N, C-alpha and C positions, 0 to 999 in steps of 0.2 A: 113368535118370539123376537124380543127386541133386538136391536144391534147392538153389539159390544166390542171390545176391541180386537176381538178375533175376525171381525167382518161379519156380513150378513149369515144369518142362522142356517145351516144346512140342514137336509134331512138326517136327523140322528140315526145312527145305527143302535143295534141292540144295547151295545155298552154305554152308550150316552142315556138311553132311557133308564137302564138299570141305575146309572150314577144319579139320575135325577130322583128315582124312589129313595135312593140312600139320602140324598141330601133332604128330602122331606122328611125321612126318619130321624136325621139329625135334629132337624128343627123341633119335631115332637119331642125329641129328649130333652131339649132345652126350654120345655114349656109352651112351644109353639102349636097351634092346631095345625090337624093334616090339611092336605089339600093347598089349592092355589092360594097365593096371598091374597087379603082382602082387596077389594075393589077399591079404587081410588086414582088419584091421578098419577100416572105412569112418568116416570123420568124419560125425557125425550132423548132420541138416539143423539150420540154426539158425533161431530164430524170427524173422520179418519184424519191421522196425523199426514202431514205432507210427506212427499217422497224424501227419503233421507235421514228424517229425524226420528230418532228413537220414540216409541209409542209406550204410552201407559195403559193400564188395564181400565182405569175409569179417571180420567184426569179432570181435578176439580176447575169450574170456570173461574176465569180471572177477569179482573178490571185492572187496566194499564199494568199488565204483568204481575199483580198481586194475586195470590189465591183467595179465593172467598172461603168463608168457613162453610163446612158441610152442613146441610139442613138438619135441624133438630129431630131427634127421633120421634115418632107419633107416641102419643100417651097410649097405653095398653087400655082396652076397653074394662069398663066395670065388671069386676067379677073374674076378670081372666087373670091367668098366673103371671107373676112378674117375670120378665126376662132375666135371665142371669146375665151379669155384666160380661164383655168379651174376657175381661181379665181373669174372670173365673172359670172361662171355658178352657179345659185343660188341653195341653198340646197333644194328649193321647187322641183326641178327637181328630185332630188334623192328622195325625199319624195314620189313624185308622182309614181316614178318608183318601190319603194317598195310597195306601195299600188297595183299598177297594177299587180305587180308580185304576191302579196298574192292572188288578184282576180283570175289570170290565174292558180295559183296553186291549185284551189278549186277542180279541176277535177283531179290532179295530185297525184299519189301515191309517194312511195320513189324514184322509178326510175325518175319520172317526176321532183321530186325536184332537183335530181342531174344534169338532163339534162338542167332545167331551169336556175340552178346556173351556169353550163358551159355557156349558151347563155348569162346569165347577164356578166359573166367574158368576154367573147368575146367583148360584146356591148362596155363594159368600156376600155378594152385595146386597142380597135380600136382607140381610141383618143391618143395613147402613153402613158397611164397612168397605173400602176399596180393596180390590184384589191385593195389591202391594203390601198392604197392612199385614197380610197373612202369610205371605211368601216365606217368611223366617221360619213359620211353624211347618209349612209344606216341606220345605228342605230338609229340615230336621227329620220330619217323619220318613222321608225317602231314604236319608242318610242311615236311619234306624233299621229300616225294614228291607231295604234292597239287599243285604246280606242273608235273609231268610227266604227270600224268593226263589223259586225253582230256576235253573238253568233254561236259556231259551226264551219263547215268547213271552212269559209273564215279566222276566227280568227286563226284556227289551221294551216292552210296553211301559214300565215303570220308568226306565231312562229316558224314554219318548216325553213323559210328563215333565220331567226335569228339563229338556230340551225346549219343551213349550214355553214353560215358566222362563228360563233363559233368553228366550227370543224378545220378549218384552221387558223382562226385568233383571237383565243380566248383573247390573250393579247390586241388586239385592241378593241374587243367587250367589254371585262371588263372595260377598261380604259373609254370608251365613256360611258358606263352606269353609272359607279360610278360618272363622271363629270356631267353627265345630271340629276341624281337624288338625289341630297345630302339630301334632305328632304324625308320623307313619301310620297311615290308616287303609286297610284293603278296600274298604267300602267308598272312602273318599277318593282313592285313586281311581277305581272303576267309574265313579260320577265324573272326575275330572275328564277320564279319557272319553267317555261317551259324550261329553260336550265337545271334545277335540274332534271326534269323527262327524259331527254334524256340522255340514258346510254352511249351514244357515245362521248358526251362532258362533263357532268357534273364533271368528275374528273378534267380534264383541267381547268375549270373554277374555280373549289374550289382551285386549286393550284394557280391561278391567284389572287384570293382574297386573300390567305393566304400571298404572297408576298406583295401586295398591302398594307395589314395590318402592315406587318412588315416593310416595307419601308415608312411608313407614320408617322414616328416620329415626322417631324415638322408641320404637317398638320392634326389637330384634325378633320376638315371637311371630309377629305378622309378617315381617320381612322373610323369614325362613319358611313360613306356611306358603307364601306368594312364589318364593323360589322353587320351592318343591312342587307346587301346583304347575308352574309354568314348565319344569322339566318332565312333568308326566304328560303334559299336553302337547309339547313339542316333540317328544318320543313317537307320537302316533304318526305313521306315514302319512305325508300329504299335508300334515296340519301347518307346516312352515309356510306354505303357500298363502295362508290367512294373514301373515304377517306382512305380505307386500303394502308398501307405502310406510311402515315404521320398523322394519327390519334393521337398518343401522341404529336407530334409536334404542331399541331393544338389546342389540349387542353392546352398545356403549354403557347402559345401564347396568347389565351384568358385570361388564369387567368393573366398572366404578364400584359396584357393589363389592366385589372381591377387595379392591383398595381399601375400602370402609372397614371391612372386616379384619384386614391384615392390620390397619392402623389401630382400631379398637384393642386388638389383641397386643400390639406393640407400639405405643405412641412414639412419635419422632425423636423424643428425647431418651429413649429407652437404651441402656448401654448396648454397645455392638454385640457382646457375646451374652447370649441367653443361656439358661439352663435348659435340659432337656425337655422339661415339661411347658416350655413356651416357645413352640415352634410355627406359631402361627395361629389363625383364628381357629374356632370349635370345628372339629373334622365334619359334623353334620351338615352345619350350614356352609362352609367352604365346599364340601363336597357337592352338595346339591346344587351350588351354583356353577361350578365348574361342570356337573352333569347336563344342567340346562344350557350351557353354552356349546357343548359337544352335540346335543340334540339338535340346536339351533343350527349349527354349521353343518352337521351331517345331513340334516331333512333338505338343506338347500343345494346339496352336491358338493359341498365343502369336506369331503371325506379325507382328502389329501392334507388339508389344513390341520385337521385333529391329528392325523399320523405325524406330520412335521413337528407339531408341539410335543408330542409324546416322545419321539425320538430325540428333541433337542432338550427335554425337561422343561419345556414351557409351561405345563400346567402345575408342577413344581413350585415353579418361579413365581406365577400369578398369585399364589396364596401365601408367599412370604413377604413379610414387612419391608425388608430391605432389597428385596429382589423382584417386587411386583413390575415395576417399571420395566425391568428386563423382559419379563415376561410379556409385557403389552408391545414391546419392541419385537419380540420374537412372533407374537400372534401378528402384528402388523405386517412383518415380512412374510409370513406364511400367506396371508391374504393378498398380497402383491402379486405372489408367485402362483396361485392357485385358484383364486376366488375373486380375481378383478373386476368383476360386474357389479359390485357394492361399493366400490371404492370412491366413485364421485359422490353416492350418498352419504358415505361415512365422512368424507371430507366436508360436505356442506354442515352435516351436523356438528363437527367438531368447531368450527370457526368460532361460534358464541360461546362454546364452553372454554375456549383459552382465556377468556377474561372473567371466568366465573370467581366468585369470593369464596367458594367450597374447595379446600385444597385438594381433596381427592380427586373431585371432579377435574379440576384445573390441571393437576400434574397427569392423570390418565389422558386427557385429551392432549396435551403437549407431547406425551410419548407416542400416541397415535398419529399425530400430526407429523412427527418426526420421522416415523416409520414409514408412514404413506409417502412421505418424498422421494423414496426410492422408486416409485413408479413415476416414470416420465409423463405420461397422460394425466395422471393425476397432479403432479406438479406444476403442469401448464395450466390448471384452472386459476391459478392467479399468477400475476405477473412475477418474474424473476425478483425484480426490484421490491416488490412488496414482500415476499418471502424472505429475501434476505435483510430487508429492514426489521422485520418481526425477530429473525433469529440473532441479529446483532443486539436488539435490544435486552435479549435474554442473558447476553454476556455481562450485562450491568446488574443483574439480579443478585441479591445477597444470598441467596440459597444455591449451594453448589450444584444440588440436582438440577436445577433450571439452567445452569451454565453448561452442565454436562449434555443436557438434551439439545441445547443450541448448538453446542460443537458437533454433535451427531448429525444434526440437521443440515448444518454447513457442509459436511463431508458428502453426505447425499445429494445437497444441491450441486457441488462440485461435480459428481459424478453423473449427474444427468444434464449438465450443460453441454451443449455442443462444442464449445470451446470455452477456456477460461477467461470470460469476458470481465469477471469480477475480482480478479487476482489482486489487485490493489485494495480491496475491501476484505477479501477472504483472508490473505495471509497475515495482516496485523493481528487480527482476533486468534488465529490459530497458534502463530508463533508466541504470543503472549501467553497462552494458555500452557506452554510448555514449562512453564516455572510454577505451575499450581501445586499444592501439596496433596491434592487428593488424586489418587491414581486413575480414578475414571475419567477426569478430565485431561490428565496427559495422554491416557490411552486414545480418548476420543480426537484430540488434536493431533496426534500421530498418526491415526486412521485417517483423518481428513485430508491432511498433507499426503499421504500416500495416494489417495484419491485424486487430489490435484495433480500429482505427478502422472497419472494414468491418462490424463486428457490430452488431446493434440495441442501443440505448441505450448508445452509446460514449461514454466519459467525455472528451466533447470539451473542456470547461471546464478539467478537471483536467490534461489533456495540454497545453493551451496554457500553462497555468501552468508547469508542469514543463520544457517544451521552451523555453521562451523564453530563459534563460540557455545552453541547450546545443546548440540548433539553428543559430543564426547562424555560430558557427565552423564547423560542418560544411559550411555552404554554400560555405566557401572553402577546404576541406581539399585537400592536395594530391594526394589519391587520387581518381582520375576516378570510380570506383564508388560511394565514399563520396559524393561530389557529387552525382552523379545520384540516389542513393537519399534523400538528405536533402532535395533540393528535391522529388523526388516525395511525400514524407512531408508537407511543408508544404502541396502542393497537396491531398492527400488531407484534410488536417486543416482548410484552408479551405472544402473542398466539404462535409464533414460539418457545419460550424458556419455555412453559409450563412445558414440561417433566421435565427439568433440575430445575426448580423452585421448583417443588415438592419434589424433593429429595436433596434440598440444593446445587446443582451444580452450580447455576447461582447467585452467590452473588453480582456481579456488575448490575445484571438486577433487583435484590431485593432491592438494595439501590436505584436505579432509580426509582423504583416503589414506594417507601416511599417516596422519595424526591418529587414525583409529585402527591401523593394522594391527598393533599389539593387544588390544583390547579384544578385537576379532579373533585373533588366533588363541588367546587364552580362553575366550569363551567357547571354544570348542570343547572344553570340559566343564561348563558350567553345570552345577547341579539341576537346573530347570532344562527338561529335555526340549520345551519350546525354543528357549534361549540358544541352546546348542545347535539345534537344527537350522535356526534362523542364522545363525553365525556361519555355519557351513554354506548355506547358499550365498550369502552375501560376499564371502570370500571368492567363491566361484565366479560372481558378478564382477569382481574386482580383478581376477586373472583373466577374464575374458575382455576387459575394457582396457587394462595395463598389461598387455601380453607378457606375463611373467613366466607361463610354463609350471606353474605351482599347483596345477588343479590335481594332479596324483598326489602329491605330498600332502596337500590339504585334506582330501578324501582319507589317505591312510592315518594322518595324525588325528582327524576327527574320530575314527573308529578303533584305533589300535594304540594311540599314544606312544608312539615308536620315537625314542630319542634318538635313533639313526636319521630317521626323516626329519626331525626338527633341528637337526645338526645341518642338513642340507638347505632348509628354508633359511637358516640364519646367515650360513655361507653366503648365499645369492643376495640376501637383503644388504649385507655389509659390502658386497661388491657393487652392487646398483647404486645403493644411497650411502655412501659413507660419511656425507655430512649429517646424516640423520641418526648416526648411531648414537650420541649421547640422549638425543630425544627418546630412541627407542628404549635404551636402557633406564631412563628415568620413568618412563611408562612402566615398565616391567617391575621397577622398583616397588611401585606402589601395591602390587598385588603381592608382594612379599608379607604384607599384613594383612591380607584377605582373611576373614574369619573362617571362609570355606578351605577346607585342607585340598581338595583337588586343584583349586586356583592357586594354592601356595606351591603346590608340588610342581605344576606347570610353569609357574614364574620362576622358580628356582632353577628348573632345567633350562628355561630359554635364557635367563641370567649367564649361565655357565657357559652357553654356546655361541652367544653374541660376544661375550668378553673373549672368547677363545679365537674367535675368527676376526676380532678387531686388531688392528694395529696400535702401537702404543700412541700415534698422534691423534687417535680419534677421541681417545677418552682422558678427561683432565683429572687433576689430583682430588679434587673435592668429590667427585663422583665416585671415584675408586674407593676413597676412604667411606663414603656412606654406604657403598654396597658390601664392603668389608664389614661394617659394623651390624648390618641388617642380617646378613648370612650368618654371623656369629651368633646372633639372638636365635635364629633358627635351628641351630644345632642341637638346642634344649627343646625343640617342638615335641608336643606329646604324640604326634604322628610318627613313627619310625621311619617311614619312607621319605617325609620331609626332612627329618633331621639327617639321613645319610646323604640325600642330594644336597643339602646346604654345605656339608663338609667338602663334596666333591667341587661346588661351585665356588666356594671360599679359596679352595686352592688354585682355581683358574685366575681369581682376582689377584691372588699373591703372585702367580707366574707372570701376570701383565705388569705388576708394579714392578718386578724385577728389571725389566726391559724399558720402563718408564724413566725418562730424565727426571731425577728426584729433586726439587728444591728442598730448602732446610725446613725442618719440622714434620718431615714425612714419617708417620708412624707405623707403617708395615714393615716386617722384617726384611732385610736384604743382606744375606749372609755372605756375598761374594761380589767381585766386581763383574760389569756387564759381560765383558769378554770371556767369562768363564762360565756363563749361564748356558746350559743345555737348551735345545728347541723345545718350545712348548707341546706337551703331547696332548692329544685330544681328551675331553672329561669321558669318564666311563662311570654310569650310573648304575645302581644295582639291578633296575629293571630292564637293562637294554639287552634285547637279543644277540648284541654283538659283544658281549662282555667280555673283557681279557683280565688276566689275572696281573696285578700290578704289585710289583716288590715293595717293602717297607721304603720309604724315603724317595719313591719314584717322583714326588713332587718337588722334592728339594725343601720343604718346609712342613712345619707340623700343621699347618692350616690356622685359621683364625679361631680365637678363644684358646 
């Protein structure tokens, strides 16, 4: 028997002999005589392919790399029946051949499989066709007939036929299976998993699926079929080992596929708010890709990565158009924490993608690059200067998303440096981003500045000077996340400069703290829980750095909103910083117009207590007049508690005006000479636990309004 693609012929078992008889029967049914082929020149055996090269069943000879035309078929003998063209040979014959092959292989082991495959190759090549030309029909036959085979050896034998075909014709087998099973199919699932369990072919099949996925840009159906097949194969225990060498590439392709799916569902110019029916890519495709990713990670020992992503909502973010990059950052962080053995390969695969012309591939690579900078060994694969230059270049990109990723990368780089050696380069970019309109950019810049402060020899004095004009407006920003981050940054700055504050060496920082004290105190009642908690922590840092002894009062005010406690805080502030009283009142006045009723109420109480504890020399006429008018407007506030507090605080302003030296034009009522004025009683608010009854006219005036 001639040599073929399967190597030299072996002693064929019973199954192979039966298949030979079957092949002769098929020839006869097509008009060919029984018995061996007519004598004539036999084809010479072809040399075996070199090691490492994928073989073919019967490769046509070539000249200078070009395939020669196959030899023309021999003319039939006179009177012999005409051969039916291959195109008229129905696929049913091949399906039957595959089924009978499986039956014959029931008693054959590995050697029998090889011999039977060789016999099958010879039977088909006898018609003048190469085996790969018939692979499609054979795979279709197996796909149709395997569900009807009995469990056990018959089915396992049929699956071995598929593996034998895939060993030399993996591209054709994968192509047919993808076209024949675009929808979920139990038979296709069984075939994919059988290929996955065969250690000789699973690597080749996975590579073909990877290329099918990458080359299916115009065909969502083919991409879905390839993704589903990858998920089925990777779900088989031990198959992930076959991805060795292209594991990072496969992971990046799957994540990029999710980005493309999200963008196809919601292009970049889609309005930010979508209807409930537009929440991401089609469930089947997105879920198949996510399941393939989970199988890839789990099979390689990354179960903790999958768990972290589930707990942080990472999978949900990955399939969202506007949250995909956040999901990529979460995935990169989980890989850094729990699967660092692939980080070098990922980093190497990312570098060429950073300049890709495909937006989905480029942005996904940028997000991965940024996230992997959290790993110090990975960040050291490139020189710090090279990484810094790349991240700074992103700051000049017109796309806000690119600038946001660059700022996050600068923060990771600052965290991983042994010391802040590039402060003069980092800080201008970070400080400049504090004025951005996109909250993601401001949050990223604030987070990066916080990381700079956490490093040894942080530039506390420099940042105190630079942040003094920039930080206070961010404490009152309308965006909850920006407020919380700005308050936290101030706390970190005070904590790092604590030693210098105690000995008077941090004068710019001291001014920044006093400038921010009222916003911090009022933000204890911020509707955002994150901002309120951050304000409480920052005030505690300020109390430790400038030993005020207000830690107990701050905690009580944060949790109970006690007017008595607020009165003690204001009394100490006026005693310690009498020259700052106008500034404190001016800051408080701004919150009287806040759209949030908790802040208006807190500011109204704070105004009343500051005015009560201040002496007439602390407050000028214009400020009192302005406070009087604002509190008068608040007496008609829709919130009853605010209106009641405004009447009490307005009375305090009126009482202070009585003892204030009055120039001409003062508009507040002054019913009697200063010598007849009673001492100013403390303000009593309706919600005070120390409330006392006040007789009518106790305040000596009817109050503003």
